[in-house]
C-alpha positions in Angstrom: -16.0 -6.7 4.8 -12.4 -6.6 5.4 -11.0 -8.8 8.2 -7.8 -8.6 10.2 -6.5 -11.5 8.3 -6.8 -9.5 5.0 -5.0 -6.5 6.4 -2.2 -8.6 7.8 -1.9 -10.5 4.5 -1.5 -7.3 2.5 0.9 -5.8 5.0 2.9 -9.1 5.0 3.1 -9.0 1.3 4.3 -5.5 1.4 7.0 -6.2 3.9 8.1 -9.3 2.0 8.4 -7.2 -1.1 10.4 -4.7 0.8 12.6 -7.5 2.3 13.4 -9.0 -1.1 14.4 -5.7 -2.4 16.8 -5.1 0.5 18.3 -8.7 0.0 19.1 -7.8 -3.6 21.2 -5.0 -2.6 21.3 -1.6 -4.1 19.5 -1.2 -7.3 19.9 1.3 -10.1 17.8 4.0 -8.6 19.6 3.8 -5.2 23.2 5.0 -4.6 25.9 3.8 -2.2 25.8 7.3 -0.6 22.2 6.6 0.4 23.3 3.8 2.8 23.6 4.9 6.5 24.4 3.1 9.6 21.8 3.1 12.3 22.7 2.5 16.0 19.5 0.8 17.1 19.3 -1.3 20.2 17.9 -4.2 18.1 21.2 -4.3 16.3 20.1 -3.4 12.9 23.2 -2.5 11.1 22.2 -0.9 7.7 19.2 1.2 6.8 18.7 2.5 3.2 17.8 6.1 3.1 17.0 5.8 -0.7 13.5 4.4 -0.2 11.2 5.2 -3.2 7.7 5.6 -1.8 6.1 6.3 -5.1 7.5 3.0 -6.6 6.4 1.0 -3.6 2.9 2.5 -3.7 2.7 1.6 -7.3 3.6 -1.9 -6.6 1.1 -2.1 -3.8 -1.7 -0.8 -6.0 -0.9 -3.5 -8.6 -0.9 -6.2 -5.9 -4.3 -5.0 -4.6 -6.1 -5.6 -7.9 -4.1 -8.6 -8.9 -6.8 -11.2 -8.2 -9.1 -9.7 -10.7 -6.7 -8.3 -13.2 -7.5 -10.9 -15.8 -11.2 -9.8 -15.9 -10.3 -6.2 -16.6 -9.2 -4.6 -19.8 -5.7 -3.1 -19.8 -7.1 0.5 -19.9 -9.5 -0.2 -17.0 -6.7 -1.9 -14.9 -4.3 1.0 -15.4 -7.1 3.5 -14.6 -7.9 1.8 -11.4 -4.3 1.3 -10.4 -3.7 5.0 -11.0 -6.7 5.9 -8.8 -5.4 3.6 -6.0 -1.8 5.0 -6.3 -3.2 8.6 -6.2 -5.2 7.9 -3.1 -2.1 6.3 -1.3 0.0 9.3 -2.4 -2.6 11.6 -0.9 -2.5 9.6 2.3 1.3 9.9 2.4 1.1 13.7 2.0 -1.6 14.4 4.5 -2.6 12.8 7.8 -5.9 10.9 8.2 -8.0 10.4 11.3 -9.0 7.2 12.8 -12.8 7.7 11.9 -12.0 8.0 8.1 -14.3 5.8 6.2 -11.8 3.7 4.1 -14.4 1.3 2.9 -16.4 4.2 1.2 -13.2 5.6 -0.3 -12.3 2.1 -1.7 -15.8 1.8 -3.2 -15.5 5.1 -4.9 -12.0 4.3 -6.3 -13.1 0.9 -7.6 -16.6 2.0 -8.8 -15.6 2.2 -12.5 -14.8 -1.6 -12.6 -17.7 -2.8 -10.5 -19.9 -3.9 -13.5 -17.1 -6.2 -14.7 -16.9 -8.1 -11.5 -19.2 -10.2 -9.5 -20.4 -9.0 -6.2 -18.0 -11.2 -4.3 -15.0 -10.2 -6.4 -15.7 -6.6 -6.0 -16.1 -6.9 -2.3 -12.9 -8.8 -2.0 -11.0 -6.1 -3.8 -12.8 -3.4 -1.7 -11.7 -5.3 1.4 -8.1 -5.6 0.1 -8.0 -1.8 -0.6 -9.6 -0.6 2.5 -7.4 -2.9 4.6 -4.3 -1.7 2.9 -5.5 1.9 3.5 -6.0 1.3 7.2 -2.6 -0.4 7.5 -0.9 2.4 5.5 -2.4 5.2 7.7 -2.2 3.4 11.2 1.3 4.9 11.8 -0.1 8.4 11.4 -2.6 7.6 14.2 -0.1 6.3 16.6 2.3 9.3 15.8 -0.5 11.9 16.4 -1.5 10.1 19.7 2.1 10.5 20.9 1.9 14.2 20.3 -1.4 14.7 22.4 
């Protein structure tokens, strides 16, 4: 089962990845025009409006299956990463509810590679994926609670 530590580990990795990207400056797919100044009380000076959600989702999908990538054939790995990316893109397009069964969704996504992995490895990846899904969708739940 997924633990709070797994969720925080995955989210921390995502935030570190995003932080490194900001530290490097503007990349080829971002433009200087996409930089805007934000007047937040915390004193954050610059926010980039050119955030590429699809690219970040693709990176996250790759990081989720990273621990078992060596055990999978390239085609299997690409197929699972595509399925994970598709699920996250659907979550980004439509809201989920707090009672969504993320573990079952993760099992269905990872089912094609289950025979190649031990039970412990499979559950580890299911935990990583379901934890990332929960973390990804939590902002939707807090926003919808604010509208009630």
